C-alpha positions in Angstrom: 23.4 -4.4 -25.5 25.8 -7.2 -26.6 25.8 -10.7 -28.0 22.7 -12.9 -27.2 22.8 -16.0 -25.3 19.2 -16.7 -25.4 17.9 -20.0 -23.5 21.3 -20.8 -21.9 21.1 -21.9 -18.2 24.0 -21.5 -16.1 24.0 -22.4 -12.3 20.3 -22.4 -12.1 19.7 -18.9 -13.8 18.6 -18.2 -17.1 20.7 -15.8 -19.3 18.7 -14.1 -21.6 21.4 -11.7 -23.1 24.9 -10.4 -22.4 24.5 -8.1 -19.3 28.0 -7.1 -19.1 27.2 -3.5 -20.3 24.4 -3.0 -17.5 25.8 -0.9 -14.7 23.9 -1.2 -11.7 24.8 1.3 -8.9 23.4 -0.5 -5.9 22.7 -4.1 -7.0 26.1 -4.7 -8.9 25.9 -8.0 -10.7 23.1 -9.4 -8.8 20.4 -11.2 -10.9 18.4 -10.7 -12.8 20.5 -7.9 -13.7 18.4 -5.9 -16.2 15.2 -6.4 -14.0 17.2 -4.7 -11.2 18.6 -1.9 -13.5 15.2 -0.9 -14.5 14.3 -1.0 -10.7 17.2 1.3 -9.9 16.1 3.9 -12.5 12.5 3.7 -11.3 13.8 4.6 -7.5 15.7 7.6 -8.8 12.3 9.2 -9.8 9.6 10.4 -7.0 6.6 8.4 -7.7 4.1 8.6 -4.6 0.5 8.4 -5.3 -0.8 11.4 -7.0 2.6 12.4 -8.1 3.4 10.0 -10.6 3.3 12.2 -13.8 7.1 12.3 -14.2 7.3 8.5 -14.1 4.4 8.3 -16.4 6.3 10.5 -18.8 9.4 8.6 -18.4 7.5 5.4 -19.6 6.4 7.2 -22.6 9.8 8.2 -23.5 11.0 4.9 -22.9 8.4 3.5 -25.6 9.3 6.3 -28.0 13.1 5.5 -27.8 12.4 1.8 -28.5 9.4 2.7 -31.3 7.0 0.7 -29.6 3.3 1.4 -29.8 1.9 3.2 -26.7 -1.2 5.2 -25.2 -1.0 7.4 -22.3 -4.2 8.7 -20.9 -5.3 11.7 -19.1 -5.0 9.9 -15.7 -1.4 9.1 -16.4 -1.9 5.5 -17.2 0.5 4.0 -19.9 0.0 0.9 -22.1 2.8 -0.1 -24.2 2.6 -3.0 -26.8 5.1 -5.3 -28.1 4.9 -7.9 -30.9 5.5 -11.5 -30.6 8.8 -12.9 -30.9 9.4 -15.1 -34.1 7.3 -18.4 -33.8 5.0 -16.9 -31.6 2.9 -14.3 -33.7 -0.1 -16.3 -34.0 -0.5 -16.7 -30.1 -3.3 -14.9 -28.2 -1.8 -11.7 -26.5 -1.1 -11.4 -22.9 -1.7 -8.6 -20.7 1.0 -7.7 -17.8 -0.1 -5.2 -15.4 1.4 -3.3 -12.4 0.9 0.1 -10.9 3.8 2.8 -11.0 2.7 4.6 -7.7 4.0 3.8 -4.4 3.1 4.5 -0.6 5.4 7.4 0.9 6.3 6.5 4.5 9.4 7.3 6.4 10.7 7.1 9.6 10.6 10.1 12.0 14.3 10.9 11.5 14.3 10.7 7.9 15.1 14.3 6.3 13.8 13.5 2.6 11.1 15.1 1.0 9.8 12.3 -0.8 7.7 14.4 -3.2 10.7 16.0 -4.4 13.8 13.6 -3.6 14.2 9.9 -4.6 14.3 7.1 -2.2 17.9 6.0 -0.9 18.0 2.6 -2.2 20.4 0.0 -0.4 21.5 -3.8 -0.7 22.5 -6.2 2.1 22.8 -9.5 1.1 19.8 -11.1 -0.6 17.7 -7.9 0.5 16.9 -4.7 -1.2 15.5 -1.9 1.0 15.5 1.9 1.3 17.2 3.8 4.0 14.5 5.4 6.3 11.6 5.1 3.8 9.3 2.6 1.9 11.1 1.0 -0.8 8.4 0.9 -3.6 8.9 -2.7 -4.3 5.1 -2.5 -4.2 4.9 -2.3 -7.4 8.1 -0.9 -8.8 9.3 -4.7 -9.2 6.3 -5.0 -11.6 7.0 -2.1 -13.5 10.9 -3.3 -13.8 10.0 -6.7 -15.0 7.6 -5.2 -17.8 10.4 -2.9 -18.9 12.9 -5.7 -19.0 10.6 -7.6 -21.1 10.2 -4.6 -23.5 13.8 -4.2 -23.5 15.1 -7.4 -24.3 14.3 -8.6 -27.8 15.7 -12.3 -27.1 13.0 -13.0 -24.8 10.5 -15.5 -26.3 6.9 -14.2 -25.7 3.4 -14.0 -27.2 2.1 -10.4 -28.1 2.6 -8.5 -25.0 0.1 -5.6 -23.7 1.9 -4.0 -20.7 -0.3 -2.0 -18.6 1.1 0.7 -16.3 -1.7 2.0 -14.0 -1.4 5.1 -11.5 -2.7 5.9 -8.0 -3.7 2.2 -7.0 -2.8 2.8 -3.6 -5.2 5.4 -3.0 -8.3 3.7 -4.3 -7.4 1.9 -7.5 -7.9 5.2 -9.3 -5.9 4.6 -12.4 -7.6 1.2 -13.1 -11.0 2.8 -12.8 -10.1 5.4 -15.4 -8.4 2.7 -17.6 -10.0 2.8 -21.2 -9.5 -1.0 -22.1 -11.0 -0.8 -25.6 -7.4 -1.1 -27.1 -6.6 -4.3 -25.3 -7.0 -7.4 -27.2 -5.7 -9.9 -24.6 -8.2 -12.1 -22.4 -5.5 -13.5 -20.3 -3.6 -11.3 -17.8 -0.9 -11.7 -15.4 -0.9 -9.2 -12.5 2.5 -8.5 -11.0 1.3 -7.2 -7.6 1.6 -9.8 -5.1 4.2 -10.2 -2.4 4.5 -14.0 -1.7 6.4 -16.2 -4.2 4.7 -19.2 -5.0 1.2 -17.7 -4.1 -1.1 -17.3 -6.9 -3.8 -14.9 -6.2 -7.2 -15.5 -7.9 -9.5 -12.9 -5.9 -9.4 -10.1 -3.6 -11.5 -8.2 -1.5 -13.6 -4.9 -2.4 -12.7 -1.7 -0.7 -13.8 2.0 -0.1 -12.4 5.1 1.3 -14.8 6.7 4.2 -14.1 10.2 4.5 -15.4 11.4 7.8 -15.7 15.4 8.8 -16.6 16.9 12.3 -17.4 20.4 12.1 -15.9 22.1 15.1 -15.7 25.7 16.7 -12.7 27.2 18.5 -12.5 29.6 21.3 -9.7 31.1 23.1 -8.6 29.9 26.4 -5.4 29.9 28.7 -3.9 26.9 30.2 -1.1 24.5 29.9 -0.6 22.9 26.5 0.1 19.1 26.6 1.4 17.4 23.9 1.4 13.6 23.6 3.2 11.8 21.1 2.7 8.0 20.5 5.3 6.4 18.0 7.2 3.3 17.3 4.6 1.2 16.3 5.0 -1.6 13.8 2.1 -0.6 11.4 1.8 -2.5 8.0 -0.3 -2.8 5.0 -3.9 -2.7 6.1 -5.0 -5.5 3.6 -2.1 -7.8 4.6 -1.8 -7.1 8.3 -4.9 -5.9 9.4 -5.5 -9.4 11.1 -2.5 -9.6 13.0 -3.6 -7.7 16.1 -1.2 -4.7 15.6 -2.0 -1.4 17.6 -3.2 1.5 15.5 -1.9 4.6 17.1 -5.1 6.7 16.2 -7.1 4.3 18.3 -4.5 4.3 21.3 -4.3 8.1 21.2 -8.3 8.2 21.6 -7.9 5.6 24.6 -5.4 8.0 26.0 -7.5 11.1 25.7 -10.5 9.3 27.0 -8.8 8.6 30.3 -7.5 11.9 30.5 -11.0 13.6 29.8 -12.4 11.5 32.7 -10.1 12.9 35.2 -9.8 16.5 34.4 -10.8 19.2 32.2 -9.3 19.0 28.7 -9.8 21.1 25.5 -8.2 19.6 22.2 -6.2 21.7 19.9 -5.1 19.2 17.3 -4.7 15.6 16.7 -2.6 14.3 13.7 -2.1 10.6 13.1 -1.2 8.6 10.1 -0.9 9.7 6.5 -2.2 6.8 4.3 -5.7 5.2 4.7 -4.0 1.5 3.5 -1.1 1.9 6.1 -1.9 1.0 10.0 -0.9 4.5 11.6 2.5 4.1 13.2 2.2 7.4 15.0 -0.2 10.2 16.4 0.2 13.4 17.9 -2.3 15.3 20.0 -2.1 18.8 21.7 -4.5 19.7 24.4 -5.0 22.5 27.0 -5.1 21.5 30.6 -6.5 23.9 32.9 -3.6 25.6 35.0 -4.9 24.8 38.2 -4.7 21.1 37.5 -1.3 19.7 38.1 0.8 18.6 35.3 1.8 15.6 37.5 -1.6 14.4 38.0 -1.9 14.5 34.0 1.2 12.8 33.4 0.3 9.9 35.9 -2.7 9.3 33.7 -0.6 9.0 30.5 2.0 7.0 32.0 -0.6 4.3 33.7 -2.1 4.2 30.1 1.4 3.9 28.5 2.1 1.1 30.8 -1.0 -0.8 30.2 -0.7 -0.4 26.4 2.8 -1.2 26.2 2.0 -4.6 28.2 -1.0 -5.5 26.0 1.0 -4.9 22.7 4.3 -6.3 23.9 4.1 -9.1 21.4 3.0 -7.3 18.4 4.4 -3.8 18.8 7.2 -4.1 21.2 8.6 -0.7 20.3 5.8 1.6 21.3 6.9 4.8 22.9 5.1 7.8 24.5 6.3 11.4 24.8 4.9 14.2 27.0 5.9 17.9 26.6 4.5 20.9 27.7 4.0 24.6 26.7 3.0 27.4 28.9 -0.1 29.3 27.5 -1.4 30.6 31.1 -0.9 34.4 29.7 -1.4 34.0 26.0 -4.8 32.4 25.1 -4.8 29.8 22.3 -7.7 28.8 20.0 -9.0 25.4 21.3 -12.1 23.4 20.6 -15.0 23.8 23.1 -15.8 21.1 25.6 -18.5 19.7 23.5 -16.5 19.3 20.4 -13.7 17.8 22.4 -15.9 15.2 24.0 -17.5 14.2 20.5 -13.8 13.8 19.1 -12.8 11.7 21.8 -16.0 9.8 22.0 -15.7 8.9 18.3 -12.0 7.6 18.7 -13.6 5.4 21.7 -16.3 4.1 19.7 -15.5 3.7 16.4 -14.9 0.2 15.0 -11.4 -0.7 13.5 -9.5 -3.7 12.7 -10.3 -7.1 11.9 -14.2 -7.3 12.0 -14.8 -10.7 10.3 -12.9 -13.7 9.3 -13.3 -15.8 6.2 -15.7 -18.6 7.5 -13.8 -21.0 5.3 -10.3 -20.1 5.6 -9.9 -18.7 9.3 -6.5 -17.2 8.5 -8.0 -14.9 5.9 -9.8 -11.6 6.8 -13.1 -11.1 5.5 -14.2 -7.8 6.5 -11.8 -5.1 8.1 -11.6 -1.5 8.4 -8.4 0.7 8.9 -8.8 4.4 10.6 -5.8 5.4 8.7 -5.6 9.2 8.9 -6.7 11.7 11.4 -6.1 15.5 10.7 -7.0 18.8 12.3 -8.0 22.2 10.8 -9.1 25.4 12.0 -12.7 24.5 11.5 -12.8 20.7 11.3 -11.6 17.2 12.3 -10.9 14.8 9.7 -10.9 11.0 9.6 -10.3 8.7 6.8 -10.9 4.9 7.0 -10.2 2.2 4.0 -13.0 -0.5 4.6 -12.4 -3.7 3.0 -14.7 -6.9 2.5 -14.7 -9.8 0.2 -18.5 -9.7 0.6 -20.0 -6.6 -0.8 -23.0 -6.7 1.5 -20.8 -6.7 4.5 -18.6 -3.7 3.1 -21.6 -1.6 2.7 -23.0 -2.7 6.2 -19.6 -1.6 7.7 -19.7 1.7 5.8 -23.3 2.4 7.1 -22.0 1.6 10.8 -19.2 4.1 10.4 -21.7 6.7 8.7 -24.3 6.4 11.2 -21.7 6.7 14.3 -20.2 9.8 12.7 -23.9 11.2 12.0 -25.0 10.8 15.6 -21.9 12.7 16.8 -22.8 15.6 14.3 -20.3 14.7 11.7 -20.9 13.8 7.8 -19.3 11.2 5.6 -18.2 10.7 2.0 -17.4 7.5 0.2 -14.6 7.7 -2.3 -12.2 5.2 -4.4 -14.9 2.5 -4.1 -14.0 -0.6 -5.8 -15.5 -4.1 -6.0 -14.2 -7.4 -4.9 -12.5 -9.6 -7.3 -14.4 -12.6 -7.0 -12.5 -16.3 -7.7 -13.7 -17.5 -11.1 -15.3 -21.3 -11.2 -12.3 -22.2 -13.5 -9.1 -20.5 -14.7 -7.3 -22.2 -17.7 -4.6 -19.8 -17.1 -3.9 -20.4 -13.4 -3.9 -24.3 -14.3 -1.4 -23.5 -16.9 0.8 -21.2 -14.6 0.6 -23.9 -11.8 2.0 -26.8 -13.9 5.0 -24.8 -15.0 5.5 -23.5 -11.6 5.4 -27.1 -10.1 7.7 -28.2 -12.7 10.3 -25.4 -12.2 9.8 -25.2 -8.4 9.2 -29.0 -7.6 6.0 -28.1 -5.6 2.6 -26.8 -6.2 1.6 -23.0 -5.8 -0.8 -21.9 -3.3 -4.0 -21.0 -5.1 -5.2 -18.1 -2.7 -7.8 -15.1 -2.3 -6.4 -12.0 -0.3 -7.8 -9.1 1.7 -5.8 -6.5 -0.1 -7.2 -4.8 -3.0 -5.8 -5.5 -6.5 -6.7 -4.0 -10.0 -7.7 -7.3 -11.5 -11.4 -6.9 -10.3 -12.0 -3.6 -12.0 -10.0 -4.4 -15.2 -11.9 -7.9 -15.5 -15.2 -6.1 -15.0 -14.4 -3.5 -17.9 -13.0 -6.2 -20.2 -16.0 -8.7 -19.6 -14.2 -12.0 -20.0 -10.5 -12.0 -18.5 -8.7 -14.9 -17.1 -6.5 -13.3 -14.5 -3.7 -14.4 -12.1 -1.5 -12.3 -9.7 2.0 -13.3 -8.9 5.1 -11.6 -7.3 8.2 -12.1 -5.5 8.8 -12.0 -1.7 8.5 -8.7 0.2 8.1 -7.7 3.7 6.8 -4.7 5.6 5.2 -2.9 2.6 3.9 0.6 3.2 6.3 0.9 6.0 10.1 2.1 6.3 10.8 -1.4 7.0 9.9 -2.7 3.4 12.1 -5.3 2.0 12.4 -7.2 -1.3 14.3 -10.4 -1.8 16.6 -10.4 -4.7 16.6 -14.3 -5.0 12.8 -14.4 -4.9 12.7 -11.9 -7.7 14.9 -13.9 -10.0 13.1 -17.0 -9.5 9.8 -15.2 -10.2 11.4 -13.6 -13.3 12.5 -17.0 -14.5 9.1 -18.5 -13.8 7.4 -15.4 -15.8 9.9 -16.0 -18.6 9.0 -19.7 -18.9 5.5 -19.0 -18.5 5.5 -16.6 -21.4 7.1 -19.2 -23.5 4.6 -21.7 -23.1 1.0 -20.3 -22.3 
């Protein structure tokens, strides 16, 4: 890749190699050039959760081409090893870790099929984003940094064990399946945080709660009323659940409850949200209104609710929109839920807990326990709802799961827990965190913030599997993750990269 200039510092950036031969289509000459190069390459490969095999195989080809030792397991996890640089061969190995799947969310007007088509990467000043979709900075930037380290032979580092996990966004499934027996390192830097200068040393545990309500459909005639709620801000259910943002599924339940109290309605379908860890930004319900009930009366109910909700959430979700449309089914009957089944679904949406449940008793800005009703789906014979339950206190998490289970069972449904993972409890002491903190303070001129987060990280599962693991999570500044407004700061990426290089030289 050209002549090395290892260690040379120019205008505050660390040059490790001649990058003049690197051609980045979107990022141009922005630094760190090699990291951004690999990020662009990753963005060309669709890699949503449960659809990561192509990227996993690409990582294997990367390792083979560079004659690096690797393992790819049945789940798709990949581990790539790289020997220490000269003079560091006796150093203890360091594990670097990030996940290769991304949350696939897109705006209502985005035409892309994200399972088959790659995202459209864009750059505006210091910001990287994707046009109309999530960016995948969470956690593609970790993958890109590890690839840059594996590529560049001029970077000083101890033995590296780079762990690329799959399906993190859907219950940390890759980390759960990971065989750690080949890992020798007992220090790990996870690269899945979204705030520069914040070192994460613990996180909440979580579990998916899948709820199923069996329903029976019968043919009826009337007017089909379609209600669409959209324009909500949404966000990551770990990082944003305490911000008071509206949940489109919950709002729809509120609207339907008011309608059902004013007139006879039968539910056809309800669809809202697509990811359990993303606060739903839209929801659509279809219901049958008796033909003798005026459309104007139904519309007045919805409009009144729209006004109330828009006012309540004007500070957090100023873009909420409601749309009502009609279809005539007075002559041709349609299959709808009976009144009893319709009532139980509406009652469920009215009664279900959602959002922030408990704040941390010490750090009141940190959520302790929460749940997010992330997905609502309809089929011929059932209505399904999926939550992500989180808590840093395992007993509270189990209590909240039982609370949901009890409600669902009272309404005639069933529940199943999937993808449960434990809390990553903060260690009493962390020499790695102490070392990294000293390096950061020297480079940045300020101390890092040592934090425990509400979102889920794979560190707890990997630490539990290894037995003894000193672990810290870091990352550059990102905003709007799990939404089409996701943004990655290039300048922060460069600073985080240079910090990582310095850390690998010293720890």
